[in-house]
Steps between C-alpha positions, in 0.01 A plus 500: 500500500491870564187670401312816583131537419346834613257746346403882383346805277614871494176688432307306769780552749515873429121529546505322833783714640327813378196405716683590820399177671627463857662196652368344814855520620836632379759313304632197700869436467631141466849357456593195287777369291743201484837377590667253263849349527704230350842329485627413152727208445686491173612145431667567161566807294664492165536707177455367154832318516427325827717737703366619833424870534772713661437656852154357541360366832355155560276628784290818489255648750223734388190660629201701370290700738207751456286682752150600367309794655134476408225743585137442409146611581151439368272808459131498590420478124692176464808648335825348638794743498857408593871533439800275509879562546752221457832565675815290411653326802854557387686814366397540142514761220125458487430505877123537450415211271140570400247759628141557385158625606170322400126534485292182466147380511260259321609671169861397542817682621680812375860527605751783459866498586821301459402137426535221244297530178195300396693214342690419818200562730299225329795274392590163633848376513607140439378268779749452788460317831706764676425849623858610433647288216396430151596503136303811423532830696616343826614703803829317502720376219877410565648433158742757367320586176563866578807630658723215613568360146465839334239363270133573441266799531245289688571280808187292489194441292165676557162486323383821666554768238413832682645749244430802729644337819378684815460837326213727621186382319124467517349150508157370468388156625169360408272299719487127413214390272448120467870449560618776265682810608712761330737781576645804316777744591665809355841657597609824329866436570695190617729734692196607696566291807562696818367830337431789728298821479768707318690493173785250525746691281676411172422148395207495734147373445374819337753446210412268211846452355678308762752239351398141545171569672146392413190730517122465457494135615158339464430152633195277523442147619202245496476212744262204542511307831224243581446167673323221310386240748841466674712591188622865508597676177698827495599659171569843377679726247647855519629762260709815556654769277709807539693759289871559518576860582824504300636227265834346518756630242387385161196316635169498327264385775242724670320253731553204723221254565439156646249226580482247772275211598445198734294188551473306823284206590463374855332188635541247784806677644675536160565823313634477145559813294710728280578859434665690224575853372638677195657852503579687176765782477571478873801728418466815284658329196360267241513118547526503875231272625472206747263230600462264798280201543479210744291223672472377848307261725446487874332261747369584844399276789449612854768755579735381219536620137755380248556602135704475190527785238698611195540833322676624187596853417635629158637855516617708205666827571753754366770524375455293186183329621680242710310222651514349859295198597424394858351172613400431861376176649404471875362261744320698770342424834317670783385406852237733651572552866179722530306758311744708297812325646697243307825314467620478136759309297625469146739302289558615143709544191551843332657500153591808301624487143636844434514703176820613339557844665746378758231353729598171648300181522394395857396158615405478868366217718348658803290442808323729743335481847305785659183612659218746441302694768201703383337749739 
């Protein structure tokens, strides 16, 4: 499960900064990140008629690498101040993935910069044994749900909603009280990622009439995570809403909103749980919504973890409110070589039933082997 539980409040942070407290030492720079890689094996690919996909490979190599630069210091008054910059390890249209500064203390954490919104920060995905594979928001998925078979808008299922993506935003994380924590975030403009100190020209973040863009995105999430005599319970909900800057031709929608939630129970090496989300008006036209839900279970002993999971996604989109459905089932496994280092494997089935806009069905039996190195 992927989860971030941190904390914050703006007025307290502003007061502490204004006190001109001095640090015992300057900001200390650290470097972290990860290297993940996998080989995908496609045993069988077929369209809705059982025909194999044209010009598709049976073996695929992929990698995902990020370098994280982290600077932090603690002032004499106890306030911790820091910044983080995440650099993509390969050439990318978004070379700097996320970047933010933060102030934190016993009152929580206040963060400003390009980062995921509150619903994703506190969200859990469907349990997977692997660090790199899974039926919900994995690093690596090999089925041709997008591209190779010219079918769907989505390649894989995800229960992390994140309407504002990595747009520049302000986020508050509360401290944890008796297992409860919450977070809230606000982004003026979804296009706000990678903004600089000057006006970015026509269609930039100072304009409020960009086609297909969302503005004023507010998100909030509540989490509960507690251990009851060897049985751990983690559950939470999130909500986000934003306004469309301009509507699609003939559309009558002004806002897009969504909810997500999760419930995980862990005991004696087992973790059993599920996650789900619903997004309304995800395109700026009426009737375009989608939802994803799924369940999974893992078992860990010594350095080994194995798991089985399933997810289902139902996607409605324009034109004519067509409907794609994606089902994914995976067996996953992981062997931990050491702290933050693992060998990972997966065998699964990815089934897309396409709508009627020329998208094609896709049924893929696949396997993957790879590794994860965190540093």
